[in-house]
MARRO-973997 format. One record per residue (C-alpha): residue in three letters; x, y, z; residue number from 0. Coordinates in steps of 0.1 Angstrom, whole numbers, plus 2048, in hexadecimal, padded with zeros to 3 digits. Example, Ala and Ser with C-alpha at 12.3 -4.5 7.8 and 13.67 -1.06 7.14 Angstrom:
<drenlos>
res=ala&xx=87B&yy=7D3&zz=84E&n=0;
res=ser&xx=889&yy=7F5&zz=847&n=1;
</drenlos>
This chain:
<drenlos>
res=met&xx=455&yy=EA9&zz=4FD&n=0;
res=tyr&xx=434&yy=EB5&zz=4EF&n=1;
res=ser&xx=411&yy=EA6&zz=4FD&n=2;
res=ile&xx=3EC&yy=EAC&zz=4F1&n=3;
res=lys&xx=3CD&yy=EA0&zz=501&n=4;
res=ile&xx=3A9&yy=E9B&zz=4F6&n=5;
res=glu&xx=38B&yy=E91&zz=508&n=6;
res=ala&xx=36B&yy=E80&zz=501&n=7;
res=tyr&xx=34D&yy=E72&zz=513&n=8;
res=phe&xx=335&yy=E54&zz=511&n=9;
res=ser&xx=31A&yy=E45&zz=526&n=10;
res=ala&xx=318&yy=E20&zz=52E&n=11;
res=ala&xx=30E&yy=E07&zz=54A&n=12;
res=his&xx=322&yy=DED&zz=559&n=13;
res=asn&xx=327&yy=DD7&zz=579&n=14;
res=leu&xx=346&yy=DC8&zz=589&n=15;
res=arg&xx=348&yy=DA4&zz=58C&n=16;
res=gly&xx=35B&yy=D94&zz=5AB&n=17;
res=tyr&xx=355&yy=DB3&zz=5BB&n=18;
res=lys&xx=343&yy=DB9&zz=5E0&n=19;
res=gly&xx=331&yy=DDB&zz=5E0&n=20;
res=lys&xx=31B&yy=DF3&zz=5CF&n=21;
res=cys&xx=32D&yy=DEF&zz=5AE&n=22;
res=glu&xx=323&yy=DCA&zz=5AB&n=23;
res=ala&xx=301&yy=DD5&zz=5A2&n=24;
res=leu&xx=2F9&yy=DE4&zz=57F&n=25;
res=his&xx=2FE&yy=E08&zz=57E&n=26;
res=gly&xx=30B&yy=E22&zz=566&n=27;
res=his&xx=322&yy=E40&zz=560&n=28;
res=asn&xx=328&yy=E5D&zz=54A&n=29;
res=trp&xx=34B&yy=E54&zz=543&n=30;
res=lys&xx=366&yy=E6D&zz=537&n=31;
res=val&xx=385&yy=E62&zz=523&n=32;
res=glu&xx=3A4&yy=E77&zz=521&n=33;
res=val&xx=3BE&yy=E6C&zz=506&n=34;
res=ala&xx=3E3&yy=E7A&zz=508&n=35;
res=val&xx=3FA&yy=E77&zz=4EC&n=36;
res=ala&xx=41F&yy=E83&zz=4EE&n=37;
res=arg&xx=43D&yy=E86&zz=4D7&n=38;
res=glu&xx=45E&yy=E95&zz=4DA&n=39;
res=asn&xx=45A&yy=EAB&zz=4BA&n=40;
res=pro&xx=43B&yy=EB6&zz=4A8&n=41;
res=asp&xx=439&yy=EAC&zz=485&n=42;
res=lys&xx=43E&yy=EC3&zz=466&n=43;
res=ala&xx=41C&yy=ED5&zz=46D&n=44;
res=gly&xx=427&yy=EDC&zz=491&n=45;
res=met&xx=40E&yy=EC2&zz=49F&n=46;
res=val&xx=413&yy=EA4&zz=4B8&n=47;
res=val&xx=3F4&yy=E95&zz=4A6&n=48;
res=asp&xx=3D6&yy=EA5&zz=496&n=49;
res=phe&xx=3BA&yy=EA9&zz=4AF&n=50;
res=arg&xx=39F&yy=E9F&zz=495&n=51;
res=leu&xx=3B0&yy=E7E&zz=48D&n=52;
res=leu&xx=3B4&yy=E77&zz=4B2&n=53;
res=lys&xx=391&yy=E80&zz=4B9&n=54;
res=asn&xx=383&yy=E6D&zz=49D&n=55;
res=glu&xx=397&yy=E4E&zz=4AA&n=56;
res=leu&xx=38A&yy=E52&zz=4CD&n=57;
res=his&xx=366&yy=E57&zz=4C0&n=58;
res=lys&xx=366&yy=E34&zz=4AF&n=59;
res=ile&xx=371&yy=E22&zz=4CF&n=60;
res=leu&xx=35B&yy=E34&zz=4E4&n=61;
res=glu&xx=33C&yy=E30&zz=4CD&n=62;
res=lys&xx=33F&yy=E0C&zz=4D3&n=63;
res=leu&xx=33C&yy=E11&zz=4F9&n=64;
res=asp&xx=321&yy=E2C&zz=4F9&n=65;
res=his&xx=301&yy=E23&zz=508&n=66;
res=lys&xx=30A&yy=DFF&zz=50C&n=67;
res=tyr&xx=30B&yy=DE6&zz=526&n=68;
res=leu&xx=332&yy=DE2&zz=52B&n=69;
res=asn&xx=330&yy=DBE&zz=537&n=70;
res=asn&xx=31F&yy=DB3&zz=515&n=71;
res=ile&xx=33D&yy=DC1&zz=500&n=72;
res=thr&xx=353&yy=DA2&zz=4F6&n=73;
res=tyr&xx=374&yy=DB0&zz=507&n=74;
res=phe&xx=362&yy=DB7&zz=528&n=75;
res=lys&xx=350&yy=D95&zz=529&n=76;
res=lys&xx=371&yy=D87&zz=537&n=77;
res=ile&xx=382&yy=DA7&zz=546&n=78;
res=asn&xx=36F&yy=DBB&zz=560&n=79;
res=pro&xx=362&yy=DDD&zz=551&n=80;
res=thr&xx=375&yy=DF1&zz=56B&n=81;
res=ser&xx=381&yy=E15&zz=564&n=82;
res=glu&xx=3A5&yy=E06&zz=562&n=83;
res=asn&xx=39B&yy=DED&zz=548&n=84;
res=leu&xx=388&yy=E06&zz=535&n=85;
res=ala&xx=3A7&yy=E1B&zz=534&n=86;
res=lys&xx=3BC&yy=DFF&zz=526&n=87;
res=tyr&xx=3A0&yy=DF5&zz=50D&n=88;
res=val&xx=3A1&yy=E17&zz=500&n=89;
res=tyr&xx=3C6&yy=E19&zz=500&n=90;
res=asp&xx=3CC&yy=DF7&zz=4ED&n=91;
res=arg&xx=3B3&yy=E04&zz=4D2&n=92;
res=ile&xx=3C0&yy=E28&zz=4CC&n=93;
res=lys&xx=3E5&yy=E1D&zz=4CD&n=94;
res=leu&xx=3DD&yy=E0A&zz=4AC&n=95;
res=his&xx=3D8&yy=E2B&zz=499&n=96;
res=thr&xx=3ED&yy=E41&zz=4B0&n=97;
res=pro&xx=40F&yy=E33&zz=4BB&n=98;
res=asp&xx=41A&yy=E51&zz=4D0&n=99;
res=ile&xx=3FE&yy=E4D&zz=4E8&n=100;
res=arg&xx=409&yy=E54&zz=50C&n=101;
res=ser&xx=3EB&yy=E4C&zz=520&n=102;
res=val&xx=3C4&yy=E49&zz=522&n=103;
res=thr&xx=3B2&yy=E53&zz=541&n=104;
res=val&xx=38E&yy=E49&zz=549&n=105;
res=trp&xx=379&yy=E5C&zz=561&n=106;
res=glu&xx=35A&yy=E4B&zz=56E&n=107;
res=ser&xx=352&yy=E6A&zz=586&n=108;
res=glu&xx=35F&yy=E8B&zz=58A&n=109;
res=asn&xx=378&yy=E7E&zz=5A4&n=110;
res=ser&xx=37D&yy=E5C&zz=59A&n=111;
res=ser&xx=396&yy=E52&zz=57D&n=112;
res=ala&xx=3AD&yy=E36&zz=572&n=113;
res=thr&xx=3CA&yy=E3C&zz=55A&n=114;
res=tyr&xx=3DC&yy=E23&zz=543&n=115;
res=tyr&xx=3FD&yy=E28&zz=531&n=116;
res=glu&xx=419&yy=E14&zz=529&n=117;
</drenlos>
Protein backbone atom coordinates (compact mmCIF):
# COMPACT_ATOMS: atom_id res chain seq x y z
CA MET A 1 0.00 0.00 0.00
CA TYR A 2 1.22 3.50 -0.87
CA SER A 3 0.09 6.66 0.88
CA ILE A 4 0.69 10.37 0.38
CA LYS A 5 -0.27 13.40 2.45
CA ILE A 6 -0.65 17.08 1.82
CA GLU A 7 -1.24 19.95 4.21
CA ALA A 8 -2.90 23.30 3.79
CA TYR A 9 -4.04 26.09 6.08
CA PHE A 10 -6.93 28.48 6.50
CA SER A 11 -8.16 30.93 9.13
CA ALA A 12 -11.77 31.13 10.23
CA ALA A 13 -14.03 31.97 13.13
CA HIS A 14 -16.80 29.90 14.66
CA ASN A 15 -18.73 29.25 17.82
CA LEU A 16 -20.17 25.98 19.03
CA ARG A 17 -23.90 25.68 19.55
CA GLY A 18 -25.23 23.51 22.36
CA TYR A 19 -21.89 23.60 24.16
CA LYS A 20 -21.26 25.11 27.58
CA GLY A 21 -17.77 26.51 27.85
CA LYS A 22 -15.36 28.93 26.24
CA CYS A 23 -16.02 27.61 22.72
CA GLU A 24 -19.65 28.70 22.80
CA ALA A 25 -18.34 32.25 22.34
CA LEU A 26 -17.19 33.53 18.97
CA HIS A 27 -13.50 32.70 18.46
CA GLY A 28 -11.12 31.79 15.67
CA HIS A 29 -8.41 29.34 14.70
CA ASN A 30 -5.61 29.06 12.21
CA TRP A 31 -6.65 25.62 11.00
CA LYS A 32 -4.31 23.04 9.47
CA VAL A 33 -5.86 20.45 7.16
CA GLU A 34 -4.08 17.22 6.26
CA VAL A 35 -5.37 14.99 3.47
CA ALA A 36 -4.12 11.42 3.04
CA VAL A 37 -4.66 9.36 -0.11
CA ALA A 38 -3.77 5.67 -0.43
CA ARG A 39 -3.65 3.12 -3.22
CA GLU A 40 -2.35 -0.39 -3.41
CA ASN A 41 -0.28 0.46 -6.46
CA PRO A 42 0.87 3.73 -8.00
CA ASP A 43 -0.30 4.70 -11.47
CA LYS A 44 1.80 4.32 -14.63
CA ALA A 45 3.77 7.45 -13.73
CA GLY A 46 4.58 5.96 -10.31
CA MET A 47 2.23 8.23 -8.35
CA VAL A 48 -0.63 7.59 -5.95
CA VAL A 49 -2.06 10.91 -7.12
CA ASP A 50 -0.42 14.03 -8.50
CA PHE A 51 0.35 16.31 -5.54
CA ARG A 52 -0.49 19.36 -7.65
CA LEU A 53 -3.98 18.09 -8.50
CA LEU A 54 -4.69 17.13 -4.90
CA LYS A 55 -3.47 20.51 -3.62
CA ASN A 56 -5.65 22.30 -6.17
CA GLU A 57 -8.76 20.38 -5.06
CA LEU A 58 -8.06 21.09 -1.40
CA HIS A 59 -7.40 24.77 -2.14
CA LYS A 60 -10.82 25.08 -3.84
CA ILE A 61 -12.52 23.71 -0.74
CA LEU A 62 -10.55 25.74 1.78
CA GLU A 63 -10.91 29.05 -0.05
CA LYS A 64 -14.66 28.79 0.67
CA LEU A 65 -13.83 28.56 4.40
CA ASP A 66 -10.89 30.94 4.66
CA HIS A 67 -11.55 34.13 6.63
CA LYS A 68 -15.19 33.23 7.04
CA TYR A 69 -17.52 32.84 10.00
CA LEU A 70 -18.11 29.10 9.62
CA ASN A 71 -21.54 29.18 11.28
CA ASN A 72 -22.81 31.24 8.31
CA ILE A 73 -21.82 28.62 5.73
CA THR A 74 -24.94 26.68 4.66
CA TYR A 75 -23.53 23.26 5.67
CA PHE A 76 -22.75 24.49 9.18
CA LYS A 77 -26.06 26.21 9.80
CA LYS A 78 -27.47 22.85 10.91
CA ILE A 79 -24.24 20.99 11.75
CA ASN A 80 -21.97 22.35 14.48
CA PRO A 81 -18.66 23.62 13.02
CA THR A 82 -16.48 21.39 15.21
CA SER A 83 -13.12 20.08 14.06
CA GLU A 84 -14.74 16.67 13.63
CA ASN A 85 -17.43 18.06 11.33
CA LEU A 86 -14.92 20.18 9.43
CA ALA A 87 -12.89 17.02 8.72
CA LYS A 88 -16.00 15.28 7.33
CA TYR A 89 -16.95 18.38 5.32
CA VAL A 90 -13.54 18.42 3.59
CA TYR A 91 -13.49 14.62 3.18
CA ASP A 92 -16.89 14.52 1.46
CA ARG A 93 -15.93 17.24 -0.98
CA ILE A 94 -12.48 16.02 -1.88
CA LYS A 95 -13.78 12.46 -2.31
CA LEU A 96 -15.80 13.66 -5.31
CA HIS A 97 -12.52 14.16 -7.21
CA THR A 98 -10.21 11.79 -5.34
CA PRO A 99 -11.86 8.42 -4.75
CA ASP A 100 -8.76 6.92 -3.09
CA ILE A 101 -8.90 9.37 -0.19
CA ARG A 102 -7.98 7.71 3.10
CA SER A 103 -8.54 10.43 5.69
CA VAL A 104 -8.79 14.11 6.48
CA THR A 105 -7.34 15.50 9.70
CA VAL A 106 -8.19 19.00 10.88
CA TRP A 107 -5.97 20.68 13.47
CA GLU A 108 -7.44 23.60 15.39
CA SER A 109 -4.24 24.02 17.40
CA GLU A 110 -0.77 22.48 17.54
CA ASN A 111 -1.98 19.75 19.87
CA SER A 112 -5.68 19.26 19.04
CA SER A 113 -6.96 17.53 15.92
CA ALA A 114 -9.86 15.47 14.60
CA THR A 115 -9.72 12.89 11.81
CA TYR A 116 -12.49 11.61 9.56
CA TYR A 117 -12.15 8.45 7.46
CA GLU A 118 -14.43 5.75 6.08
